SEKOL-442881 format. One record per residue (C-alpha): residue in three letters; x, y, z. Coordinates in steps of 0.25 Angstrom, whole numbers, padded with zeros to 4 digits, always signed. Example, Ala and Ser with C-alpha at 12.3 -4.5 7.8 and 13.67 -1.06 7.14 Angstrom:
REM SEKOL-442881
ALA+0049-0018+0031 SER+0055-0004+0029 
This chain:
REM SEKOL-442881
MET+0330+0464+0707 THR+0344+0458+0705 THR+0347+0446+0700 ARG+0357+0437+0706 THR+0368+0429+0699 ALA+0368+0414+0698 PRO+0376+0408+0710 ARG+0383+0394+0707 THR+0371+0386+0713 PRO+0360+0395+0706 PRO+0349+0385+0712 ALA+0355+0391+0726 ALA+0351+0406+0723 LEU+0337+0402+0720 ALA+0335+0397+0736 PHE+0327+0408+0743 GLY+0320+0400+0754 PRO+0325+0395+0765 PRO+0337+0388+0766 ARG+0330+0375+0775 PRO+0319+0367+0769 LEU+0311+0368+0781 LEU+0295+0368+0773 THR+0301+0359+0764 GLY+0305+0351+0775 ALA+0290+0352+0785 VAL+0282+0349+0772 PHE+0292+0336+0769 LEU+0289+0333+0782 VAL+0273+0334+0783 THR+0273+0325+0769 LEU+0283+0315+0776 ALA+0274+0314+0788 CYS+0261+0312+0779 GLY+0267+0301+0770 ILE+0272+0294+0782 ALA+0258+0296+0788 GLN+0251+0290+0774 LEU+0262+0277+0774 VAL+0259+0274+0788 HIS+0244+0276+0786 ARG+0240+0275+0774 PRO+0226+0276+0776 LEU+0228+0289+0777 TYR+0233+0294+0764 GLU+0217+0291+0759 HIS+0213+0305+0768 VAL+0223+0313+0762 VAL+0224+0310+0746 ARG+0221+0318+0735 ASP+0208+0312+0732 ALA+0199+0320+0723 SER+0186+0311+0729 ARG+0189+0316+0742 ILE+0191+0330+0738 ASP+0179+0330+0733 HIS+0172+0327+0745 GLY+0179+0337+0754 GLN+0192+0332+0758 TRP+0201+0343+0752 TYR+0212+0341+0761 ARG+0216+0332+0751 LEU+0222+0343+0744 LEU+0231+0346+0755 THR+0234+0333+0761 GLY+0237+0327+0747 MET+0250+0337+0747 PHE+0258+0327+0758 PHE+0252+0313+0758 GLN+0258+0306+0747 ASP+0250+0296+0735 GLY+0263+0290+0731 TRP+0265+0284+0745 ALA+0278+0281+0752 SER+0285+0283+0738 GLY+0277+0297+0735 LEU+0281+0301+0750 ILE+0297+0300+0748 SER+0297+0306+0732 ASN+0288+0317+0737 LEU+0296+0320+0750 LEU+0310+0318+0742 LEU+0303+0329+0730 LEU+0299+0337+0743 ALA+0312+0339+0749 ILE+0319+0341+0736 PHE+0309+0354+0730 GLY+0304+0357+0744 THR+0319+0361+0748 ILE+0322+0367+0736 ALA+0310+0376+0734 GLU+0309+0379+0748 ARG+0322+0386+0747 VAL+0319+0392+0734 PHE+0305+0398+0739 GLY+0306+0399+0752 ARG+0293+0393+0762 TRP+0281+0400+0759 ARG+0284+0398+0744 TRP+0287+0381+0746 LEU+0274+0380+0753 VAL+0266+0390+0741 LEU+0272+0380+0730 TYR+0273+0366+0738 PHE+0257+0367+0744 VAL+0251+0375+0734 CYS+0256+0366+0723 GLY+0253+0356+0731 TRP+0239+0358+0732 PHE+0237+0363+0720 GLY+0241+0349+0714 GLN+0232+0341+0724 PHE+0220+0350+0719 MET+0223+0347+0702 SER+0226+0333+0707 TYR+0213+0334+0713 ILE+0205+0341+0702 TRP+0211+0334+0690 LEU+0226+0327+0690 ASN+0225+0316+0701 PRO+0216+0316+0710 VAL+0220+0306+0721 GLY+0235+0310+0727 ALA+0243+0314+0736 GLY+0258+0319+0737 ASN+0267+0331+0739 SER+0273+0330+0725 MET+0264+0342+0720 CYS+0269+0350+0730 VAL+0284+0347+0726 ALA+0277+0350+0711 GLY+0275+0363+0716 LEU+0290+0366+0722 ILE+0295+0360+0709 GLY+0286+0371+0700 GLY+0291+0381+0709 LEU+0305+0379+0709 ALA+0304+0378+0694 THR+0299+0390+0692 VAL+0312+0397+0703 ILE+0323+0390+0694 LEU+0315+0396+0681 LEU+0316+0408+0685 ALA+0330+0410+0692 PRO+0334+0415+0682 ARG+0329+0428+0679 ARG+0324+0429+0694 TYR+0334+0425+0702 GLY+0347+0426+0692 VAL+0350+0413+0694 MET+0352+0401+0683 PRO+0348+0387+0689 PRO+0355+0377+0683 VAL+0351+0371+0667 PRO+0345+0358+0672 LEU+0338+0366+0684 ARG+0333+0375+0673 ILE+0329+0364+0664 THR+0322+0356+0675 ALA+0314+0371+0679 LEU+0309+0369+0665 ALA+0305+0357+0664 VAL+0296+0358+0677 PRO+0285+0365+0670 VAL+0285+0357+0657 LEU+0284+0343+0666 ALA+0274+0349+0674 VAL+0265+0349+0661 VAL+0266+0337+0657 ASP+0264+0331+0671 THR+0250+0339+0673 ILE+0249+0333+0656 LEU+0252+0319+0663 HIS+0240+0323+0673 ASP+0250+0322+0685 ASN+0249+0332+0698 HIS+0262+0337+0698 GLY+0262+0346+0686 LEU+0254+0356+0690 PRO+0257+0358+0704 CYS+0272+0360+0697 LEU+0267+0370+0688 LEU+0260+0379+0700 GLY+0272+0378+0706 MET+0279+0384+0694 ILE+0268+0396+0696 LEU+0270+0398+0711 GLY+0284+0397+0709 PHE+0285+0410+0700 LEU+0276+0417+0709 LEU+0283+0414+0723 LEU+0297+0415+0717 PRO+0308+0420+0728 HIS+0312+0434+0727 PRO+0327+0435+0722 GLU+0337+0443+0732 ARG+0336+0457+0728 
């Protein structure tokens, strides 16, 4: 295996996936459509929200629908879609589409499940899915020098080092984004794109 010399723009050297974020765009549009439907018909939320008492009675689909609707309503929809557009695009460019799918939905479902059984039994939102993408990207940045011969800028490396620390603190504070982020780091390691040979 040969390592590459770090280019002038190191982050560009970590772009192994397709140039157009079509998958991110598709998930963005579906999430947007669900959010608009929720805002237009407010009773819809009660049928799709992650609700532990209703999940206990067999409505397991709520662990899936909880990833597409927002407990923050309009403000939650806007902020979560913005985060999806930013980190989803970067992650798709780095990991490619099938790895993106694994990171986004496995981490999102894991976050929904852990919220159901422990952290936050009622709620909804795709932010835990995005937390998984952030965890995966942090792993790529931290391992870039050794695996790809690329040295990301210092601020980017410091941010990546802060991700697991903040994820642990987040979990201690009983928020439900830390665990999906940590799982994203683990999956990011297992799904690291192969360097060019």
